Each structure stands twice: as C-alpha cells, then as structure tokens.
C-alpha positions as a Python dict, from the first residue, in 0.01 Angstrom:
ca = {
    (1, 'M'): (0, 0, 0),
    (2, 'K'): (161, -344, -7),
    (3, 'A'): (138, -558, -317),
    (4, 'R'): (-65, -878, -320),
    (5, 'P'): (134, -1173, -182),
    (6, 'E'): (285, -1414, -432),
    (7, 'R'): (87, -1732, -489),
    (8, 'K'): (379, -1965, -406),
    (9, 'K'): (452, -1796, -74),
    (10, 'L'): (84, -1790, 12),
    (11, 'E'): (41, -2160, -68),
    (12, 'R'): (351, -2253, 129),
    (13, 'L'): (247, -2066, 443),
    (14, 'Y'): (-130, -2112, 439),
    (15, 'V'): (-173, -2451, 271),
    (16, 'K'): (146, -2650, 334),
    (17, 'E'): (244, -2510, 675),
    (18, 'R'): (-125, -2470, 774),
    (19, 'R'): (-73, -2128, 927),
    (20, 'S'): (-372, -1909, 1003),
    (21, 'I'): (-459, -1611, 786),
    (22, 'R'): (-333, -1383, 1063),
    (23, 'E'): (0, -1570, 1097),
    (24, 'T'): (39, -1575, 718),
    (25, 'A'): (-19, -1200, 705),
    (26, 'L'): (245, -1141, 971),
    (27, 'R'): (499, -1351, 781),
    (28, 'L'): (423, -1174, 453),
    (29, 'D'): (418, -829, 618),
    (30, 'C'): (70, -740, 493),
    (31, 'S'): (-282, -719, 635),
    (32, 'K'): (-501, -1021, 702),
    (33, 'D'): (-760, -869, 469),
    (34, 'M'): (-501, -867, 190),
    (35, 'V'): (-426, -1236, 254),
    (36, 'A'): (-797, -1323, 253),
    (37, 'R'): (-848, -1136, -75),
    (38, 'A'): (-544, -1303, -232),
    (39, 'L'): (-669, -1648, -128),
    (40, 'K'): (-999, -1575, -298),
    (41, 'E'): (-834, -1434, -612),
    (42, 'Y'): (-602, -1734, -645),
    (43, 'G'): (-889, -1976, -589),
    (44, 'I'): (-743, -2116, -267),
    (45, 'V'): (-1025, -2229, -43),
    (46, 'A'): (-1011, -2098, 313),
    (47, 'R'): (-1020, -2368, 577),
    (48, 'P'): (-1342, -2431, 769),
    (49, 'G'): (-1382, -2252, 1096),
    (50, 'T'): (-1296, -1915, 957),
    (51, 'G'): (-1550, -1638, 954),
    (52, 'R'): (-1830, -1557, 1196),
    (53, 'R'): (-1886, -1766, 1501),
    (54, 'R'): (-2222, -1849, 1649),
    (55, 'S'): (-2307, -1704, 1983),
    (56, 'R'): (-2309, -1943, 2276),
    (57, 'L'): (-2641, -1784, 2373),
    (58, 'T'): (-2826, -1963, 2090),
    (59, 'K'): (-2860, -2274, 2305),
    (60, 'Y'): (-3092, -2088, 2545),
    (61, 'R'): (-3458, -2018, 2477),
    (62, 'L'): (-3542, -1651, 2457),
    (63, 'S'): (-3821, -1690, 2714),
    (64, 'D'): (-3574, -1847, 2961),
    (65, 'L'): (-3328, -1561, 2914),
    (66, 'K'): (-3600, -1301, 2969),
    (67, 'A'): (-3724, -1481, 3282),
    (68, 'S'): (-3372, -1490, 3422),
    (69, 'I'): (-3327, -1120, 3352),
    (70, 'R'): (-3655, -1040, 3531),
    (71, 'T'): (-3547, -1227, 3843),
    (72, 'Q'): (-3170, -1165, 3856),
    (73, 'G'): (-3118, -859, 3639),
    (74, 'I'): (-2923, -840, 3316),
    (75, 'R'): (-2578, -808, 3472),
    (76, 'A'): (-2617, -1117, 3695),
    (77, 'T'): (-2770, -1316, 3409),
    (78, 'A'): (-2483, -1228, 3178),
    (79, 'R'): (-2231, -1319, 3447),
    (80, 'S'): (-2400, -1655, 3511),
    (81, 'L'): (-2394, -1732, 3137),
    (82, 'G'): (-2028, -1634, 3110),
    (83, 'V'): (-2079, -1349, 2864),
    (84, 'C'): (-2039, -975, 2875),
    (85, 'E'): (-2349, -771, 2960),
    (86, 'G'): (-2317, -590, 2626),
    (87, 'T'): (-2310, -923, 2443),
    (88, 'L'): (-2634, -1029, 2610),
    (89, 'R'): (-2800, -696, 2532),
    (90, 'H'): (-2691, -718, 2168),
    (91, 'Y'): (-2815, -1077, 2137),
    (92, 'L'): (-3157, -982, 2277),
    (93, 'R'): (-3180, -682, 2043),
    (94, 'V'): (-3095, -893, 1736),
    (95, 'R'): (-3341, -1166, 1838),
    (96, 'K'): (-3613, -905, 1889),
    (97, 'K'): (-3556, -765, 1538),
    (98, 'S'): (-3558, -1110, 1377),
    (99, 'A'): (-3885, -1202, 1554),
    (100, 'K'): (-4071, -918, 1379),
}
C-alpha cells in the first residue's frame, strides 16, 4: 500500500495548481481515496463541487413523471428526459421510499 502523500506536494498540486483530486492522485501515483483522506487529515478543505451530484430529474414533479410513463412507457420517457432507463427506475424507487 502506498504511503500518504506529503503535505507540500499535495498543497502544490491540489491548492496552487488547482488540479482535481483525480489528477492529483495520478501525479502522486496513489488512489483518489488516499488523496481525499490526506486532504482531510491535513485540514485542507476540498473545493466546492466535489461529492454527490443532484439528479437532473429533481426538477420534474413525480406525478408528471408517472403520467409520462403511463402514456409513453418508461424507456421512451427516460429517452425524452435524456437519462438512462435504469437511472429513471432508481430515481422513482428512491422517491417512493422517501414518500413513506
């Protein structure tokens, strides 16, 4: 297992050169998880925009999505929204669980 990256190298690549965590990991020849852990351990704040992204489906009402699925089918609805069918199914499943 690789050792944790040095603080100076990490600061130079991630903070000064503004490289992404993935690019920094490639330069330091370690995993992106190792870079993320090292940032946290050194107290270096990760830039905004990292982490989970919101689904583009949140802008649609659940009732509108269900109505579209009833008329067009799930595959055509997903295609018209520009998402994968599996993504739409997952989104509906998660919304159903959170509604309970």
